[in-house]
Structure formats: structure tokens, C-alpha cells
C-alpha positions in Angstrom: 161.8 72.9 155.3 161.6 76.0 157.5 160.9 79.5 156.4 161.0 82.9 158.0 159.8 86.2 156.6 156.8 87.2 154.6 155.2 83.7 154.6 155.5 83.3 158.3 154.0 86.8 158.9 151.2 86.0 156.6 150.3 82.6 158.1 150.5 84.1 161.6 148.1 86.9 160.6 145.7 84.3 159.1 145.9 82.2 162.2 145.1 85.2 164.4 142.1 86.1 162.2 140.4 82.7 162.2 138.3 81.3 165.1 137.2 77.8 165.5 138.0 74.2 166.6 141.8 73.9 167.2 142.4 70.8 165.1 140.7 71.8 161.9 142.1 75.3 162.2 145.6 73.9 162.6 145.1 71.7 159.5 143.9 74.8 157.5 146.9 76.9 158.6 149.3 74.0 157.8 147.8 73.6 154.3 148.0 77.3 153.6 151.6 77.4 154.7 152.5 74.3 152.6 150.9 75.8 149.6 152.7 79.1 150.0 156.1 77.3 150.5 155.5 75.2 147.4 154.8 78.3 145.3 157.8 80.2 146.8 160.1 77.2 146.0 158.8 77.0 142.5 159.5 80.7 142.0 163.0 80.3 143.5 163.6 77.6 140.9 162.8 80.2 138.2 165.6 82.4 139.5 164.0 84.7 142.1 165.6 85.2 145.5 163.8 83.8 148.5 162.4 87.1 149.8 160.9 88.1 146.4 159.6 84.5 145.9 157.7 84.6 149.2 156.3 88.1 148.5 154.9 87.0 145.2 153.6 83.7 146.6 151.7 85.7 149.3 150.3 88.2 146.7 149.1 85.3 144.5 147.5 83.6 147.5 145.4 86.7 148.2 144.9 89.2 151.0 143.9 87.8 154.4 140.7 89.8 154.5 139.6 88.2 151.2 140.5 84.5 151.9 139.7 84.4 155.7 135.9 84.3 155.2 136.2 81.1 153.2 138.4 79.5 155.8 136.1 80.7 158.6 133.1 79.2 156.8 134.9 75.8 156.8 135.6 76.2 160.6 132.0 76.9 161.3 131.0 73.8 159.4 133.5 71.8 161.3 132.2 73.1 164.6 128.6 72.3 163.5 129.7 68.7 162.6 131.2 68.3 166.1 128.0 69.5 167.8 125.8 67.4 165.6 127.9 64.3 166.3 127.8 65.0 170.0 124.0 65.4 170.0 123.4 62.4 167.8 125.3 60.1 170.2 124.7 61.7 173.6 121.0 62.6 173.5 119.5 59.2 172.6 122.1 57.5 174.9 121.1 59.7 177.8 117.5 59.0 177.2 118.1 55.3 177.1 120.2 55.4 180.3 117.5 57.3 182.3 114.8 54.9 181.0 116.8 52.0 182.4 117.3 53.9 185.7 113.6 54.5 186.2 112.9 50.8 185.6 115.6 49.5 187.8 115.3 52.0 190.7 113.3 51.7 192.8 113.1 47.9 192.7 110.0 47.9 194.8 107.0 47.9 192.4 104.7 49.6 195.0 106.7 52.8 194.7 105.2 53.5 191.4 101.7 53.7 192.9 102.6 56.8 194.8 103.7 58.8 191.7 101.3 61.4 190.3 99.2 60.8 187.2 101.2 63.3 185.1 104.5 61.4 185.7 104.3 59.0 182.8 103.1 61.6 180.2 105.9 63.9 181.3 108.4 61.0 181.1 107.1 60.2 177.6 107.4 63.8 176.6 111.0 63.9 177.7 111.7 60.8 175.7 110.1 62.3 172.6 112.0 65.6 173.1 115.4 63.8 173.4 114.8 61.4 170.6 113.6 64.2 168.3 116.8 66.2 169.2 118.9 63.1 168.3 117.1 62.7 165.0 117.5 66.4 164.0 121.1 66.3 164.9 121.5 63.2 162.7 120.0 65.1 159.8 122.3 68.0 160.4 125.3 65.7 160.5 124.4 64.4 157.1 123.7 67.9 155.8 127.1 69.2 157.0 128.8 66.1 155.4 127.6 64.6 152.2 124.9 67.2 151.8 127.2 70.3 151.7 126.9 70.5 147.9 123.2 71.0 148.1 123.1 73.5 151.0 123.4 77.1 150.2 124.1 78.4 153.7 125.6 75.6 155.9 126.3 78.2 158.6 122.6 78.3 159.2 122.6 74.6 159.9 125.4 75.1 162.4 123.5 78.0 164.0 120.3 76.0 164.1 122.0 73.3 166.0 123.1 75.8 168.6 119.6 77.1 168.9 118.3 73.5 169.3 120.6 73.1 172.3 119.5 76.4 173.8 115.9 75.4 173.5 115.9 71.7 174.4 118.5 71.7 177.2 116.5 74.0 179.5 113.3 72.0 178.6 115.2 68.7 179.4 116.4 70.0 182.7 112.9 71.3 183.6 111.2 68.0 182.7 113.9 66.0 184.5 113.4 68.1 187.6 109.7 67.6 187.5 110.2 63.8 187.3 112.5 63.9 190.2 110.0 65.9 192.2 107.1 63.7 191.2 108.9 60.5 192.1 109.1 61.8 195.7 112.7 60.5 195.8 112.2 56.8 196.5 114.4 55.4 199.3 118.0 54.8 198.0 117.3 56.4 194.6 119.7 59.4 194.9 122.5 57.3 196.5 122.3 54.4 194.1 125.6 53.9 192.2 123.7 53.7 188.8 121.9 57.0 189.5 125.1 58.7 190.4 126.9 57.4 187.4 124.1 58.3 185.0 123.8 61.8 186.6 127.6 62.4 186.1 127.5 61.3 182.5 124.4 63.4 181.8 125.8 66.5 183.4 129.0 66.1 181.5 127.1 65.7 178.3 125.0 68.8 179.0 128.0 70.9 179.7 129.7 69.8 176.5 126.6 70.5 174.5 126.3 74.0 176.0 130.0 74.7 175.3 129.8 73.5 171.7 126.6 75.3 171.1 128.0 78.6 172.4 131.0 78.2 170.1 128.8 77.5 167.1 126.7 80.5 167.9 129.8 82.7 168.2 131.3 81.4 164.9 128.2 82.0 162.9 127.3 85.4 164.3 128.2 87.0 161.0 127.7 85.7 157.6 131.0 85.3 155.6 131.7 88.2 153.2 132.2 85.8 150.3 128.6 84.5 150.7 127.1 88.0 150.9 129.0 89.0 147.7 127.8 85.8 145.9 124.2 86.6 146.8 124.6 90.2 145.7 126.0 89.1 142.3 123.2 86.5 141.9 120.6 89.0 142.7 
């Protein structure tokens, strides 16, 4: 059933206020619209005209500036889940792919003899960094899922994931560059199809991580008003 008037204006205003992943945001807006329409139809059934029914439905739903923080909190959680899922899958997978690459290319065992003594420790450090990032993102994924009831400020988990990317991504790039330099670019390494494929996948993953982390940081820049009020009352 279509509707025009107060409800449409209200939903449009709410949509313009919220920021976050498009899918979850659309679901929230649709749910809010359906709830308002159901209330308006119930009021119509009690004898009110449509315009008055919509006005009362919107008043009962609450002002946008009061309900938006709750919706925005949900969107920040959703963005955090997406980033956590991306990190949980891509970081260990990237580490595994590069481990395979360094074992397969170069195929000549004598090439390893020319590598500096720090090469293996740096490679192990990079593996530990990536696997630790994957483990932390897995914990965050659980925290932003089943663990929401026990977390007082889930936005901090989302923000921490963004910080994790900002810290580990430059470190990963620096260590990877050091390994590439230390290997002295064995013959055929940079032109090998496996190297090119893994490099493309890694670059895509890094760009996605940076994009999602930036969005999470932006969404959690300010703490929701409802949370601050709750803390004030508790105190």
C-alpha cells in the first residue's frame, strides 16, 4: 500500500539523517515505514482520517533526533560486522597465499642462499601480524554478533577494528616491501602468473579494508546521544 504525506516526509528525513551500509540502512527505513503505516491504518480503522492518522503515528513513533541515534548505533554495528568478517577471511587467506608463493617461486633452491639473515624473521613476523589480525577480527565478529548483549559500547569495538586496520595495514605493506627487497627479485618472480594473481587479490583486499575502516571510523566519530544519556542516568 502506498502512502504520501507526513509518513513519507518523516521517513525521508530519517533516511537523510542516517549514515551507514546501504543494505542495513534500507532495511531499517523499510521497517520504520511499515511500522508507521501499520499504526496509521489502525488509527484509520478507529475513524480518523488519513492525514490525522499519519500525524499521530509519527508523533507516537518519536522525533527523528530522538530515535536516529539508536538506528545509527545499529548501522555502526553492521559496518563493524562487515569489516570484522572481511578481516577474518582476507587476512589469514592473504598470509597463506603469500606463504605458498614464497615456497613455489623461485623454484631454484639456491636462490634462498642469497637472501639476508633477517629475511626469515621478518617473514615470520609478518605471518604473526596477519594471523593476529585475523584472530582479533574473529573475536570482534563474535562480539558484534552473539556478544552484543554483554557489550556496553559496541561502537568501540567497531572503532577498534578501524584502528587495527590503520595500524596493521601500513606495517604489512612495510614488511612486505622489505621482503621483496631482501629477496633481490629472483628471476621470473614478478612476472609469474601466481605472483600477479596474488598481488591483485592482496591489493583489492587492502583497498577494501581501508574503505571499510574509514567508514567505520566516520560512523563512530560521535557516541550516540542515547548512550550518553544512559550513562548519565546510571552515574
